N, C-alpha and C positions, 0 to 999 in steps of 0.2 A: 468572625470577630466583629462586634458592633462598635461603631465609632460615635462618641458623644457629640451632641450639637456644639458647634464652635461658640466659645465665649469671648472671642475677639477675632477681628479680621485684620491681618497685616498685608498690605500690598506694596511690593517692591516695584519701583518704577512709577511712583506716584505722580511725577511731573511729566511723564511721557505721553506719547500720542494715543496709545491704547487707553490709558486712564482717562484722557481728555474726551475721547470720542465715545467710549463704551462704558467704562467702569463707573464714573460718577453718575451718568444717567441711570444705570442699573441699580446703584445704591439708593438713589432717591426713590425709584420704583419699588424696591424691596421694602423700604421704610414705609411708604404709603400703604402697602399691603399688610403691614405689621410683621414683616419677615426679617427686619433688621432692628435689633435692640441692643447691640453690643458695640464696644469701642471699635473704631476703624482707624488703624494706624498706617499712615503713608510713610514710606521710606524712600529716600532718593539722595543723590549728591547734586544739589542745585544751588546751595547757598541760600536756601529759603528759610522762612519761619512759618509758623502755623497760620498766621493771617494771610500770607501769600498763597498757601495751599487752599485756604477757604475761598480766596478770590478766584483762583484757578478753577475750583469746583463750580463756583457760581457762573463763571463764564462758559464752562463746559455745558451746564444745564441750559443756559440761555441759547446756546448755539445748537445743541444736539438732543436735549431731552425735554425741553419745555420747563422752565423754572416754576416750581410751586413754592411760593414764599414760606408757607407754613412748614412744608416738608423740609425745605432747605434749612430753616432755622433749627429743626430737630437734628438734621444731619450734621450741621455745624457743631452741635453740642457733642456729637459722637466722635468727631474728627480729632486725631492727634497727628503729630508729625515728628519724624526723626530725620535729621539731615546729616549725612556722613558717607564716607567711602565704604563700599562693601568689603574691602580688604582690611579694614580697620576694626579691630576687636572692640574699640570704644563705641562704635556705631551700634553694635549689638548689645552692649551693656546699657546704652540708652534705651534700646528697644525693650530689653528686659524690665527696665524701670517703668516704661509706659504700659507694659502688659500687666504689671501689678500682680494680682492674685489669679489671673487667668491661667487655667490649666489645660485648655483645649483650643489654643489659637489655630486659625487657618492661615497659613503663609502662602500668599498668592504671588507667583513669579511672573509679573508683567515686564520681564526683562529678557535680553538675549540668552539663549541656552548656554553659551560659553561661560556665563556667570553663575549658572546653577550650582556647580560644584563648590565654588567659593562661598556662596551664600549658605548652602546647606551645612558646610563644615563650620562656619561661624555660628549658625543657629545652634548646632550641637554643643559647641564650646561654651556658649553663653547660657546654656540651660533653657533654651527656647523651643526645644524639640522633644519634650517629654512624651510619655505614652499616650496622652490625649491629643497631642498636636498632629496636624496633617499638613501636607504640602500640595498646592495646586499649581500645575505647570502648563504653560502655553505651548502650542505647536509653533514651529516645527519640532517634532520630537525625533531629532536626529536627521541626518541627510542620507544615510544608508544603514544597512544592517549593523555594521560595526559601531558606528557612532551611536545608534539607538541603544545597543547593548551597553556601551560605555556610560551613557546617561542613566540607564537603569541601574547599573552598579553603583554609581554615585548616589542616587536617591536611596537605594536599598541599604546602603551603609548606615543610614540614619533612620529612615522610615520604613516600616514594613509595607507590603503591597496594599493592605487594607487602608493605609493612610496616605496613599499617593493617588492624586486625582489629575489625570492627564486630560486637559480640556480639548475637546473638539467642539467648538461652539455651534457647529452646524447641527449637531444632534439636539441642541436646545431649540431649534426652530420648530414651531408648532406643527407644520405639515410633515416634517420628518419624524417628529415625535409621534404623530398620529398614524404613521404608515403601519406600524405594528398593530395598532388598535384596529385599523381598517381590516387588516388581514385576519386577526384572531378573535375579534369581537363580532364578526359577521360570518355566517355559515356559507354563503354562496361563493366567496373567492376560492375556498379550499377545493371545491369540486373541479376546478380547471387549473389550479396553481401547480402545474407539473409539466413534465416533458411530453406527456401524451397530447396536451392541448396547446402549449405555448411553443411557438417557433423560435422566437428570439426576444431579447430584452435590450433596449437602448436606454442609456442615461446620458443626457446632454446638460452641461453647465456652460451656458454662453454668456459672455459679457461684451457689450458693445463699446467698451472703452479700453484704453491701453493700460500702461503700467502706472499712470498718474503720478509721475515724479518719483516713483520707487524703483528706478532703474537699477541702482546698485544692489538693493535687496533681491530684486527679481532675477538679476543676472547670476546670482549665486544659488537660485532656487529652481525656477522653471515651473511650468504648468503641472507636470507629473508630481513633483514634490509638494507644490503649493496647495493643490486642491484635489488631486486624483487619489494619491496613496492614502489620504486621510478622509476628506469629506465624502468623496464619491464612493470609496470602498465601504464607508459606513452606510451609505444609502443602499448600495448593493447588498450588504449583509442584512439589512432590514427586509429587503425584497426576498432574499433567498433562504433565510434562516428557517429552521423547523420550529413548530410551536413549542415554546418552553413549558415544561411541566409545572413550573412555579414562576412567579413574577418577581422573586428577589433578584438583586443585582447580579449575583454570581451565576445564577441559573440562566438568566437572559444573556449574559456575556459569554457563557459557555457555548451557547448556540451560535453566536456570532463568530467565535473563534473556529468552530467546526466548518463554517462556510469557507473561511480563508484556507483552512487546512486542505480543503477539497480542490483548491485551485493550483495547478502546476505553475512553476515559474514562467514568466513571459519570455518569449524569444523575439528575435528581430523581425520575424514575420507577423508578430502580433501587435505591432505599433507603427503608426505614422506620426511623425513630428513635423511641426511647421513653425514659421516665424513671420509675423506680419512685416510687410515692407515699411520701413521707417523706424523699426525697433532699434537698429544700430545707431540711430541719431539721438536716442534718448540719453539724457545726462546719467552718468554712472555705468553705462553699458559699454563693454569692451568692443572696440571697432571690428574685431573678428569673432564676435560671440556666436556660438552655436547652441545657445540656450533656446528651448522651445517656448513659444507663447501659445501654441496649440498642440494638442495631442489627441489621438484616438487609439484606444486599446481594445483588443479582443481577448476575452477571458473565457475559459472553459471550466465548468464545475464538475468534477468527477464524483458525483453523488447520485444516489438512487433517484432523487426527485428531478435533478437537472442535467443528467448525462445527455449530451447531444444538443443542448440548448445554449447557443453562444450568447454571451453578455458583451455588449459593445458600450464602452464608456468614452465620452468625448467632452473635451473642455477647451476653452480658448478665449483669448482677448481679441478685441477689434472684430468681433463677429456681428452679424446683422441686428441682433437683439440681446437684451439682458434677460435671461430666463433659465430656470432649471426645471427639467421635465423628464419624466420616465415614460417610455412607450413599451408596452407589453403586447407584442404582435402574436396573434393566434394562428394556429395551423388552419388551412382551409378545410371546410367540411365537405363530405361527399354531397354532390348536388345534382339535381335534375335540370338546373337552369343553365344548360351549356351555352345558350345563346346570349346570356347576360355576362357582361364583364364585371364579375364580382371581385371585390377587394377583400383582403384579410380583415377580419374583426380585430379590434384592438382595445386595450384599456390604456388610457392616457392619464397620468398622475402628474399634475403640475405642482411643484414645490414653491416657486416664486416666479413672478411678483405676487400672484394671488394663488390660493390653494384651489385646485380644480380636480375633480374626478370626472372623466368623460369616457363613454363607451361608444366605440365606432361600430355601427351596424349597417348592413346593406338593406336598402329599402327601394321600392319601386319609385321611379322618377315621377314627380307630380304631374308633369305635362305629357308623359308618354309611358303607358304601362307595359311597353315592350323593352324598356331599358331600366337599369338600376343605378344606384349610386350610394356612396357611403354618407351617412348622417351621424351626428353625435347626440347622445343624451348626456347633458352636462349638469353637474352640481358644482357651484363655485362659491368660494368664500373670500372676501376681501378683508385683509387684516385691519384692525382698528387700533387706536392709540392705547386702549385699555388692555390689550392683550399683552401677555408676558413676553418680553424680549428674550432672545437666545441667551445673552450673557446674564440676564437676571435669573433665568431658569437654572443655568449650570452653576452659577455662584451660589444660589440658594441651595441647590442639591448638595454641592460639596460641603457647605457649612452644616447641613443637616446630616451628612454622612451617607447619603444615597449615591452609590457609585454606578448606577445603571447607565447613565449617559456618558461615562468616561471610559477611555481605552485602557484595558489591562495590559500588563507587561507582555503576555504571550500574544495578544492581538497585534500589538505594535510590531513585534518581531516577525510575525507571520506576514503582515502587510509588506514589510521590507523584503522578506524572502521572495515574494512574488515579483516585485519590480526591480530588485537589485541587478540580476543578470542583464536585463534589457538596458538599464541605465549605464552599466559599465561597457556595453557593446558599442556605444558611440554611433547610433543609427543616424541616417541622413536627416537633415533639417531642410524642408522644402519651403520656399517663399510663398506667401499668399497676400492678396490685396486686402486691405482693411475693408470691412463691410461685406466680406464673402464668408462662406462656411468652411474656411480653411483651405489648404492647398488642394489643387485638383487631384493629386495623387491619392487622397483619402478615398475618393469614390472608386478609383481604379484598383487600389491595393487592399482596402479594408472596408468594403461596403457590406452592411447587413443584408440578409435576404429581403428583397423588396425595396432596398435602398434606405438611405438615412431619412429619418423624420426630422424636418427642420421646424422648430417651434416658431409660431408667430405671436406677436403681442399687439393688441389693438391700441 
């Protein structure tokens, strides 16, 4: 089913933090590229008027996007505002009036998931959810399998699957977006992209900061739910998927779902959780909290390509650096250089802070031709202000009806199937010092062959 281009954008939560930090800058960028020419209707319960929303947008751009006076003037002409309670039918009648003749509005939910059902029901009653309309929802999409299924039921009562866009903004990042292109637009990776040549895969998402005043939210979420079950599983799917026979959104997403279907549910032996010392002192955190701020997972893919190749996924806060990186470690070759201490070849793919492709190869040491060492061949790209931001990309794709970068219902439920048993098992949470690579137990209980690769940032 094709979805028409949106003729209006409605975003609920227009006065919130997400809108302030991400949405207004993305809207200005879309406008500057010629990708935004439709009314933008903010909805919130703040007691505001349109002039106050415009002032908020201007302040947002000055702080987070770089104010372009000409573009902001154009954006101001597109902005509309509806102030009211999401439980009040009158709010949605006002929205209906603001939409005017629009037949294909995109309703973006920058609000807590517990409000989704209420808003969707009101949209339907007010006649704002016709056959051309679509809904864009933010993560977290559920907290477990049951809640994810409940959310899907709520959305599917009003919108069919082709009109539901579940945002994982991580897929909008250019290096993530380009990972499939690297694999399938070049011939050389395919020759070794399998169990015969690859020994293990590591994915690390490290942050050198803590919860940054979001203790209450984080204490209800934790690292696995916050970034692993969604962002890093998507990264893993891009690495492990088969070449899609076509590039339409459904075919690409079919291949990603197949990856998750090949992964057995995690057990307690497949996870190490940690909590940085000082987390319990954060505002909003329960004094006896066992929520993890670090986690490492080991996943197996029971597929022809990947059988016997472990995938290790690691993420955490208060680690030594802020960096997301993939390390694909190769099996050792048969060699006649027994006297050399050769290291495994590897492919290193850095997602952030810069995009890097590096190949680790053994070479003879410059000063001594009787010893060897590992050197890297590196291609790097540093992002510029002109490049498309992740939110700009996913909002633009949702409005144009391209679902490739969005999670389908079956993908979401498969991801929860994998982590649910482990989350319910209440595994131990080990303490670790801020500035270290997690608790010492991770090296003892869940180390990849050859050990963890710890990214460094210059």
